[in-house]
N, C-alpha and C positions, 0 to 999 in steps of 0.2 A: 557453595553459593547456589541456591535454588531459585530460579526465575520462573514466574508464571507468564506464559505467552497466550493471551486470548486470541482466538481466531488463528491459531497456530498451524492449522492444516490448510489455511488459505494461501493465496499467492505470495504475498510479501511475508506473511508470518512463517511459512514453511522455510523460506530462505534465511530468515532471521534465526530460526531454531538451529538450522545447520551452522550458522556462524557462531552462535552462542556456544553450541557444543564443541566446536573447533577450539574455542577459547577456554574450555574446561568447566563451563557452567552446566549444572544439572537443570533440565528443562521439563516443566509440566505444561502440556497443551490443554487448553480449555476451548472447546469448539462445539457448535450444535450441528455441524456438517450441512448447514443449509445451502452452501455454495461451494462445497469441497467434498473430498472423498477420504474415507479412512485409509485407503491404500497409501496416501501421502506419508503416514507414519512409518510404514515399511520402507518406503523409498528414502526417507530421512535416515533411517537406521542403516540402509545399504550404503549411503554416502559416507556417514560419520563413523559407522561401526558401534553406535550407541542408540538404543531405542528410547525415545522420550516417553514419559508417562503420558497417557492420553485420557482425558475425561470428557465424555460427551455431556454437555450441559448448556442450557439456555440461560445466558447471563442476564437477559432482560427480566428474568423472573427472580424475585428477592430470595426465596427459600433455597432453591438450588445453588444460588451464588453463595449463600451463607454456609451451606453444607460443604461446598468446595473449599472455602477458606478454613472451616473447622478441621477438615480432613488433612489439609497440608499447612501445618502451622509454622513451618520453618522457611516460609518464603522470604526472600530478601528484596525483591523488587517485582514490578508488573510491567510487561510490555503489552499495551492494549491496542490490538488491531480489530477485535470483533465488532463489525459494523456492516450494514448494507452500504453499497457504494456506487450504484448505477445512477448517474445524473438523470437520465431520461425517465427511468422507472420512479425516482423520487418525485418528479414533477406529477406523474400520474397517481402515485400512492403516497402522499406526504405523511399521513398518519402512521403508516408502516415504518417509515424512516425515523420519525421523531420518537415513536414508542420504543423502538429497538435501539437505536444508536444513543439516545440520551438515557433511556432506562437502564441499559447495561452499564454505562459509565457511572451513574449514580450508585447503583448497587455495588459496583466494585470499589468505589471511593469509600463507601460506608464500611465495607469489610476491611479495607486496608487500614482505616483509622481504628477500627475495633481490635485488630490484630497487630497494631504497631508497625505496619509496613510503610515505610516512608517514601520510597522512590517509584516513580512511574515514567515510562517513556510513552508518549501518546502519539498514535498514528494520526497526524493531521494532514492537511492538504493545501495546495496553492489555491484551491477554490475559496479559501477565506478572503483572498484579495479581490474577488469578483473580477471584473474587467478593469485592470489598473490603468491609471492615467499616465504613469511613467514606466518605461521598461529600460533595463531589466528591473525586476521587482526585488526590493530589499525588505528585510524584516521590519523596517520602520514605515513601510507603505500603509496607508490608512486601510482599516478593515471596512470595505464598502458593503453595501447591501448585497447579500448572496443572490446569485442568479438561479438557484435551485434549492429545494428543501435538503438535499444531500449537503450542499455547501453550507447551508445554514446550521445543520446539525454540527458541523465541524467548528463553526464560529461559536455556537452556544457551548459546545463541549470545552473549547478553550477558556471561555469565560467561567464556566463551572469550576474547572481546575484551578484557575487563578483565584477565584473567590474562596474556595476551600482551603487553598494554601495559606491564606491570610489568618485563618483561625484554627488551623490544624498542623500536624507535623508534615503533611504532604509537601514534597518537592517534585517538580516534574520537568521533563524536557519535551517540548512540542516539536516534532519533526514534520515540517510542512513540505511534503514532497510533491514534485511536479508530475510527470507522467511515467510511472514505472513500466518497464518492458523487458523483454528478453527472458532467459531462463538459465538455470544452473548448467554449468559446462558438462556435467554428466548426463544431461537430458533426462534425469530421473524425476525432477520436479520443475514445475513451470506453471503458467497461467492456464487454468482449466475452468472457465465459467460454465455453469449449467444453462443450457438453452442457447439462445442467440446472443453472441457476445456484444457487450456495450462498448468495449475498449477496441481501439484500432488494430493493435497487433494480432490478437487471437482471431479477429475477423479476417485479417490478411492471410494468416497461415491456414485457417480453415477453408478459405476460398482456394488457396493454392493447392490444397490436398484434395479438394473435390467435395467438401462438406457443404459449401455454399456456392450457389450458382455464379454470383459475382459479389464484389466488394462494394458496399454502399458508402459513398463519400458524401457526407452531409454538408452541402454548401460549396459553391465555387465562385461566390461573389463577395467574399470578405475583402476588406481593405488590406490585402497582403500581396506580396509579389506575384503569386500564382492564383490567387483567389481562394485558396483553401486555408482552413484554420491552422495556426502555428501553436506548437507546444514545445516544451522542454522535456525531451524523452531521456530517461536515465535508466541504466541497467539495474535490475532488481537486486543483484548481488552487491553493487555499490551502495544501495539503500540499506540492505540488510546489515552490512558492515558498520554503517553509521549508527544503527541501533545499539550494536554492541559497545561502540565507543561512548554513546550517551549513557548507557548503563554504568559503564566503568567510570565515567566522569562523576556521576552522583555518588556511587559507592566509595570512591576515593576522595570525596569532599572537594572536588575541583570546580564544581558549578559556582558561578559568581552571584546568581540570584536564585530564589526559591523556584521560580518558574522562568525557564529560558526557551526561546523559540529559534529554530534554525531552518533555513531553506535547504532542501536537498535537490539539486539538479545539476546539469552540466554547464549551465549558463549559455547554452546555445539553443536558438529556437529553430525547429524544423517544421515545414509544412506537411500536411498529409501526403502531398505528392512527393516531397522529399523522402518520406518514409517508404512510400511505394517504390521509388526508384532504388533506394538502398536495398530493399528486400530483393528486387529483381537483379541487382548487381551482385549481392553477396551469395545468392542461392541459384542463379541462372534459371529462375523460374519466371514465367510471364504471368501477370495478373489481369484478370477481367475486372473492370470496375465501372460503375455508373455514378454520375452526380445526381443527388437528390436535394430537396429543400433543406435548409438549415434545421438543425435539431433544437427544440426548446431547451434553454438553460446552458447552451454551449457558449463559452467565452471565445472571442475572436482570435486573440493572440496573447500569449503569456510565456515568459521564460524568466529564469531566476538570476538574481545576483547572489553568488554563493560565497562571497568573500568572508562573511562572518563565520560560516561553518568551516571554511578552509582554515581560518586563523585560530578559532577558539577550540574546535574539535580535532584539529589536525587531520581533517578528512577532506578528500577530493575525489570526484568521480574519475574512475580510471578507464572505463570502457566506452568506446565510440558506437556510433549508430550502426555501422555495418556488423559489429560484433553483437549488438542487440538483436538485429533482424535475423542473423544467422543462427544464433542460439535459440531464438523462438522457433525457427523452422526445424532445427534438429529435434527439439522437444515435440513439435507436432508430428514429425515423422515417427518418433518413438512411440507416441500414442497410437498411431495407426498400426504399428507393428504389434503392439500389445493386443489390439482388437482382433487382429488376425490370429495371434497365438491363442486367444480365448475361444475362437471359433473352432 
């Protein structure tokens, strides 16, 4: 069973490659390394004992995508992560996001149909719900107008997949995850954004290690108990394992519709200050942070109703917030050690 993982050297992609290999799948990674490092492939091999095949390719370009699928004609399914994902950047550079995120999906879907590859797991996001009227959010919640171009690319991508499935062999599982965080217990892979992080946890760990002067907390006047934005943070390994279950569900013919959507979260909402306190508690490190203005495109509060994924996929998040923050810190410390070794 050969699985193509696009964006497989990225944060969630690399953890999913590990979990797929642990289940006996052969994995081909396709990535352009725009926000990741080739070292990740070596680290995956160190964790699993098996080196995945790696192909550097820009999937937003039709010809290189065609060449990839022609080269690997025995693919059974695709797990599609490859996309830009920074909310703030998408507000400033919308065309970059529409061109890459939607262009790559269209190219991949065309090649899947050409080569008779039926099954796709799509990396979606809770951003498709916008700012929901009712919490926790179920999969039946209305898809409201997106608050950022990034969120809009996820909404449009889901619509594209649904439309294609009606006239083609394609079937797909859309995994709408909330806020992935943490790192593999080996500390060999984790979140490594290039430049200034857009996500909370790497900003926290980079501040604690001394890469950043202080943590920027965007907004302290939200309508929440402590004034900071609330998210459903979920360990990246829990998310990775859900992708494997989703692949197996389709390969085994257990999916109930051609396109299914599932929320992936813990079902618990944590504020930014909750996460800071967890980090300080689990690591015994004190954080410097400052409150700044709200960031354009950010949702005030959101957390998941995960009952559908729990019931249908037989999946449930296993790891708590302290485990997320501690594993992220262990990963950051490992990165610092590597930098010292390189010197």
